[in-house]
C-alpha positions in Angstrom: -144.5 41.4 -160.6 -145.3 42.1 -157.0 -149.0 42.6 -156.2 -149.9 46.0 -154.7 -153.0 48.0 -153.8 -152.9 51.6 -155.0 -154.4 54.0 -152.4 -153.8 57.6 -153.4 -150.1 58.4 -153.1 -149.6 55.2 -151.1 -149.0 51.6 -152.3 -149.6 48.6 -150.1 -147.5 45.6 -150.8 -149.5 42.4 -150.7 -146.5 40.0 -150.4 -147.9 38.8 -147.1 -151.3 39.2 -145.3 -152.0 42.7 -143.9 -154.0 43.7 -140.9 -156.8 46.3 -140.9 -157.7 47.5 -137.4 -161.3 48.3 -136.7 -162.3 51.6 -135.0 -166.1 52.0 -134.8 -166.9 55.6 -133.8 -170.5 54.7 -133.0 -172.6 54.3 -129.9 -174.2 51.1 -131.2 -171.8 48.9 -133.1 -172.1 45.2 -132.2 -168.6 44.9 -130.7 -167.0 48.2 -129.7 -170.0 50.6 -129.9 -169.7 53.4 -127.4 -166.1 52.9 -126.5 -165.0 55.9 -128.5 -167.7 58.3 -127.1 -168.0 60.6 -124.2 -171.3 62.5 -123.8 -172.1 61.8 -127.5 -168.9 63.2 -128.8 -165.9 61.3 -130.2 -163.1 60.8 -127.6 -160.1 61.9 -129.7 -157.5 61.2 -127.0 -158.8 57.6 -126.7 -159.1 57.2 -130.5 -155.5 58.4 -131.0 -154.2 56.1 -128.2 -156.0 53.1 -129.7 -154.8 54.0 -133.2 -151.2 54.2 -132.1 -151.5 50.9 -130.3 -153.0 49.2 -133.3 -150.2 50.5 -135.6 -147.6 49.5 -133.0 -149.2 46.0 -132.8 -149.0 45.4 -136.5 -151.9 47.1 -138.3 -151.1 48.7 -141.7 -154.6 50.2 -142.1 -157.1 51.7 -139.6 -160.7 51.5 -140.6 -162.8 54.3 -139.2 -166.6 53.9 -139.2 -169.3 56.2 -138.0 -172.4 54.1 -138.8 -173.1 50.7 -137.4 -173.8 48.0 -140.0 -174.8 45.2 -137.6 -178.0 43.3 -138.5 -181.0 45.5 -137.8 -179.0 48.7 -137.3 -180.8 51.9 -138.2 -179.0 54.1 -140.8 -177.7 57.6 -139.9 -177.3 60.5 -142.3 -173.9 61.8 -143.5 -174.1 64.9 -141.3 -173.9 62.8 -138.1 -171.5 60.4 -139.7 -169.2 63.3 -140.6 -169.4 64.7 -137.0 -168.3 61.3 -135.7 -165.5 60.3 -138.0 -163.8 63.4 -139.4 -162.2 64.6 -136.2 -160.9 61.0 -135.6 -159.4 60.8 -139.1 -157.7 64.2 -138.7 -156.3 63.0 -135.4 -154.9 59.8 -136.9 -153.4 61.0 -140.2 -149.9 61.5 -138.8 -149.6 57.8 -137.8 -147.5 55.4 -139.8 -150.5 53.6 -141.4 -153.2 54.1 -144.0 -156.6 55.5 -143.0 -159.7 53.9 -144.4 -163.2 55.4 -144.0 -166.0 52.9 -143.7 -168.9 54.6 -145.5 -171.3 54.5 -148.4 -172.2 58.2 -148.1 -170.3 60.1 -150.8 -170.6 63.3 -148.7 -168.7 61.7 -145.9 -166.2 60.1 -148.2 -165.4 63.4 -149.9 -164.7 65.2 -146.6 -162.7 62.2 -145.3 -160.5 62.1 -148.4 -159.9 65.8 -148.0 -159.0 65.2 -144.3 -156.4 62.5 -145.3 -158.2 59.2 -145.8 -156.4 56.8 -148.2 -159.2 54.3 -148.7 -163.0 54.2 -149.0 -164.5 51.0 -147.6 -167.9 50.8 -149.2 -170.4 48.2 -147.9 -172.8 49.0 -150.8 -170.3 47.8 -153.4 -169.9 51.3 -155.0 -173.6 51.6 -155.6 -173.5 55.4 -155.8 -172.0 56.7 -159.2 -170.9 59.8 -157.3 -168.7 57.7 -155.1 -167.0 56.2 -158.1 -166.4 59.6 -159.5 -164.8 60.7 -156.3 -162.6 57.6 -156.2 -161.6 58.1 -159.9 -160.7 61.8 -159.3 -158.9 61.3 -156.0 -157.1 58.1 -156.7 -157.8 56.6 -153.3 -158.2 52.9 -152.7 -161.8 51.5 -152.9 -163.0 48.3 -151.3 -166.2 46.9 -152.8 -168.2 44.6 -150.5 -171.0 42.2 -151.3 -174.2 42.4 -149.2 -177.6 40.7 -149.9 -180.2 43.2 -148.8 -179.5 46.0 -146.3 -178.3 46.0 -142.7 -182.0 46.3 -141.7 -183.1 43.2 -143.7 -180.0 41.2 -144.6 -180.2 38.4 -142.0 -184.0 37.8 -142.4 -183.7 35.0 -144.9 -180.5 35.0 -146.9 -180.8 32.7 -149.9 -178.4 31.6 -152.6 -178.3 28.9 -155.2 -174.5 29.1 -155.3 -173.2 31.6 -152.7 -169.6 31.5 -154.0 -170.5 32.0 -157.6 -173.0 34.7 -156.9 -170.7 36.7 -154.6 -167.9 36.4 -157.1 -170.2 37.4 -160.0 -171.5 40.4 -158.1 -168.0 41.6 -157.3 -166.8 41.1 -160.9 -169.7 43.1 -162.2 -169.1 46.0 -159.7 -165.4 46.0 -160.7 -166.5 46.4 -164.3 -168.8 49.3 -163.4 -166.0 51.0 -161.4 -163.6 50.7 -164.3 -166.2 52.0 -166.8 -166.6 55.0 -164.5 -162.8 55.9 -164.5 -161.6 54.0 -161.4 -158.2 52.3 -162.1 -158.0 48.6 -161.7 -155.2 48.9 -159.2 -157.4 51.0 -156.9 -160.0 48.3 -156.3 -160.1 45.7 -153.5 -163.0 43.3 -152.9 -164.7 41.9 -149.8 -167.2 38.9 -149.9 -169.1 40.4 -146.9 -169.1 37.8 -144.2 -172.3 38.1 -142.2 -173.9 40.6 -144.6 -176.8 38.6 -145.8 -175.3 35.1 -145.3 -176.2 32.2 -143.1 -173.6 30.3 -141.1 -173.3 27.7 -143.9 -172.9 30.5 -146.5 -170.1 32.1 -144.5 -168.3 28.8 -144.0 -168.6 27.9 -147.7 -167.1 31.3 -148.6 -164.3 30.9 -146.2 -163.5 27.5 -147.6 -163.6 28.8 -151.2 -162.0 32.2 -150.8 -159.8 31.8 -153.9 -162.8 31.2 -156.0 -164.2 34.5 -154.8 -161.2 36.4 -155.9 -161.5 38.4 -159.2 -158.3 38.7 -161.1 -155.5 40.0 -158.9 -157.6 42.3 -156.9 -156.7 42.5 -153.1 -159.1 40.3 -151.1 -160.2 41.8 -147.8 -162.0 39.6 -145.2 -163.8 40.7 -142.0 -164.7 37.9 -139.6 -163.7 39.4 -136.3 -166.1 38.7 -133.4 -169.0 38.1 -135.9 -172.1 36.2 -135.0 -171.0 33.1 -137.0 -168.2 32.7 -134.5 -170.7 33.0 -131.7 -172.9 30.4 -133.2 -169.9 28.0 -133.6 -168.4 28.6 -130.1 -171.4 29.7 -128.0 -169.4 32.7 -126.8 -170.6 36.2 -126.4 -169.1 39.0 -128.5 -166.5 40.0 -125.9 -165.3 36.4 -125.7 -164.7 35.7 -129.4 -161.1 36.9 -129.8 -159.6 33.4 -129.9 -162.1 32.3 -132.5 -161.5 35.6 -134.4 -157.8 35.0 -134.6 -158.3 31.4 -135.8 -160.7 32.7 -138.4 -158.3 35.4 -139.6 -155.4 32.9 -139.9 -157.7 30.5 -141.8 -158.7 33.3 -144.1 -155.1 34.3 -144.8 -154.2 30.6 -145.4 -157.1 30.4 -147.9 -156.0 33.6 -149.8 -157.1 36.7 -147.9 -154.7 39.6 -148.5 -156.1 41.8 -145.7 -157.9 40.8 -142.5 -160.1 43.3 -140.8 -159.9 42.7 -137.0 -160.5 44.2 -133.6 -157.6 42.6 -131.7 -154.6 43.5 -133.8 -151.9 42.1 -131.5 -153.3 38.6 -131.2 -154.0 38.5 -134.9 -150.4 39.5 -135.7 -149.2 36.7 -133.5 -151.4 34.2 -135.4 -150.2 35.5 -138.8 -146.6 35.2 -137.7 -147.1 31.5 -136.8 -148.8 31.0 -140.3 -145.9 32.7 -142.0 -143.3 30.5 -140.3 -145.3 27.3 -141.1 -145.5 28.3 -144.8 -141.8 29.2 -144.9 -140.9 25.8 -143.6 -143.2 23.8 -145.9 
């Protein structure tokens, strides 16, 4: 039976790796913060053009975030998050792709789902029972991410005895909690949370052992694009990490990732096409 991710009235086939394009509607995200703003307001014309380009380049999902989760970032409340992301979601819903809202605030998620979002991408791993109730009622897709600590503290001193086993155990537990709260198994995807409370060695171990992180048949989403681990390896600044990001995405797909979350969709799509051809000839 073909593997799929159920996201509301949409179903995503996982027969080959999919691309999720990142759109940070924030003034302070580590990579593209401020690009979608003009005088503190979301630039809807620019967001729509970028969304159209990402879909045209091969993205199946657009991930819309209004709060930076970079290390040390200060949280914002749902009122400001709603002001940032909802107009963008409404502008993008007619595109031929699924819309994901990157939030752990149930207030934001509820309005986003009403505006047309198909997926909730929750960095807290579904910590709020009200979020799980919303997902169960609406039927949208849910991505559960692992994070040690919070964005304010997560990189202070991340420590694990067995990072692969601990991340997999956390995600397995959160899946059980979701199902106990009425979320269907086929709605749930998982994300090991690269860079969220992990050192370089932790991140590399997780990338090497991705299939050991997978729980059952749940879709496995990986976000490595432009992250500090790539800067540490290459010595490159954020804006110069696209080559490393493509390589990391291809490695993730080769090691079992179903969805790669990236900034440069076109280059990543090229990399995945090369991987697909190599696998087909093997």
